N, C-alpha and C positions, 0 to 999 in steps of 0.2 A: 502539614499535610493539606492537600486540597480537599474540598467537600462539595460534592455535587449539589447539596441542599443550598449552598451559598453562591452557586453560579458555575459556569463552565471554566475550568482551569485553563490558563494559557500555557504555552509550551514551557515557559520558565518555571511555572508551578509544577508542571508534570516532571520536569527535570529534578526539581527539588524533592518530589515524591520518591524518586529513586534513591536519592541520597538519604532521605529520612528512613525508608525501609532498610537500606544497607546498615544504617547506624543502629536501628532497632534490633536487628538480628546479629550484629557484630561482624558483618562482612567488610573487610578492608578493601578488596579489589575484586572486580567482576569482569566476566566476558559478556557483552551485551549482543543480543540478536533482535533486531527490529525490523518490521515490515510496515509499509505505508507510512502513516505519521509516526508510528513507533520507531521506525528507522530514523526519521528526522530528529525525534526526541533523543534517541540513543546517541546519535552523532553530536548533538549539542551538549549532552552529558559528558561525552568523552573529551570534547574540546574544553568544557568548563572545568572538569576534574580529571585531567589526564593521569594523575597519580592513582586514581581509584578504578581505572579501566584498563585492563591489560589486552583486551581484544574487542573488536567491533565488527559485526556482521549486519549489513543492511541489504534488505531484499525489497524490490519493488518500491523503492523509496526515492525521494528527490529533495533537494535543498529548499526548493520553493515550488509552490503548487501552480500559481498562475503564470501565464505568459507575460513577458515584458520585453520591451525593445532590447534590453541587455540579457534577457533570458528567454530564448526562443524555444527551449524545450518544454515550457510550461503549457498548461491547458488553457485554451482560449475561452472567452465568455460564451461563445456560441456552443462550444462543447460542454460547458458547465450547464447551460440551459437545456441541452439535449439530454444530458444525464439526468437532470432533475425531472424532466418530462417523462423519462422511462420510469423513474421511481414513483411518480404520482399515478401511474397507470394501475398500480396495485395498492389497495388499502394497507395501512401500517399493520405489520404483523401477518400479512397474507402468507399462507403456507406455501403457495406455489413459488413466490418470490424468495422466501427464506430458503427453500430447498434448492433453488438455482444458485443462490449465494453460497450455500454449504458445499455444493458440487464444485463451484468454482474455486473455493478456498482449499478443498481437499478432494480433488477428483478421483483418487484411488481409495478413498476411505469407504468403510462399510456403511450401510444404511443406518445402523445404530449410531455410528460416529457422526453421520451427517445430522441425525436428530439432536445429538448432544450439542453440535455446533450451533444449530438453529436456536436451541434453548438458551445457550450461553449468550448469543447475540442479542436476544431479546432482553435477557437479564441485565446485561451490561448497558445496552442502548437505552433501555427504559421506554419512555414515551416518545412519540415522533417529534415532538417539539424540542426535546433534549437532543435528539440525534441531529435535527436540523442546526441547532445552535453549536453543537460539537463540530459538525462539518464546516460551518462558517469560521470557527476558531482555527481549524486545520487549514483552511484555505488561506488564512492570513500568515501562515508560517513562512519565514524566509530566514535561513541560517547561512547564506552565502558568505557572510562576513567572517564566520568562524572556520570556513574551509581551509584557509592557509595554515591553520594550526595543525592539520594532518600532514604526515611526512609525504613528500613527493617521490615518484619513482626516479631512480637513477637510470643511467643508460642501459646497464645490464638487465635490470629488472623490467625496464620498459620493453626491451626486446623479447623477453620471456612472455610478458603479458600480451604482446602483439602475436607471438607464435600461438599462444594459448587461445587467443581470440579467434585466430584463423582456423584452428582446429575445431573449436566449439560452435562457430557460427553456422556451419551446415547442419550439425546435430540439433541446434536450437531451432533452426528453421523448420526442420522435419517435425519437430515436436509441436511447433505453432501451427503447422499445416494440419497435423492430425487432430489437434484440439479443436481447430475451426471446423474441420469435417465432422467430428463427432458432435459438436454443438449444433451444426446445421442439421444433422441427421436426427439427433434427439428431439429437435424442435420442429420437425416436419418441414425443413427448408426455410422457415420464417426467419428472416434476417433480424428483426427487432428482438425476437425471443432469444435467438442465438447470441446476439450481442450482450443481452442481459445476463445470460448464462456465463459468458466469458468475462463479464464485469467491465465491459468497455461500451462506448457509445456506437451507434449505427455507423457514423462517419469513421470512427476508429477502426471498426471491422472492415469497412470498405477499403480503407487505406492499407490495412494489413493484407487483405486479399489481393490488392493490387501489387503490393510489394513482393508478395510471395508467388504471384502468378497463378492465383486460384480463381 
């Protein structure tokens, strides 16, 4: 098992943590649900131990964080610096920033639930130095090499996926528009604050508004 007292675990260590916990509780197979770096870690676990994972759900996750010539869906260095600049505007543990983070993670949750999320984030993240090191480790993740291990869509399922995408896209766009409107309203029209509440950079918010016609 990894131990934060000995350093920040890399993705392979975190994958082994899942296996160790499963062994400890006697679980032979699991369904994994992971978001952000948790989704990347879960995907690597499923590819490494396919016999021990019967289902995988990844949300807001990517195989690689940074932009590369052969991976144009990644985050650029400018976007990374912009995000870090937004984070440094608030001192570590700032209640306003934590509340914005909690609202972004669970917009429909109650105030009590938001406070619980804030407390959990600080308990897990610990000191700011630990968070910064953890983020650097996450930014180094790249699991594109294991993606071929996952089954590909055949012609029939691909058609179903395309039809489902076409049906969902308008609905998802409406949800995005409403979230952006609410973030701007709740933050007095201030774009920087709205972007932080949404968990994206100012440039990212600008691009979303441009794409959605807002």
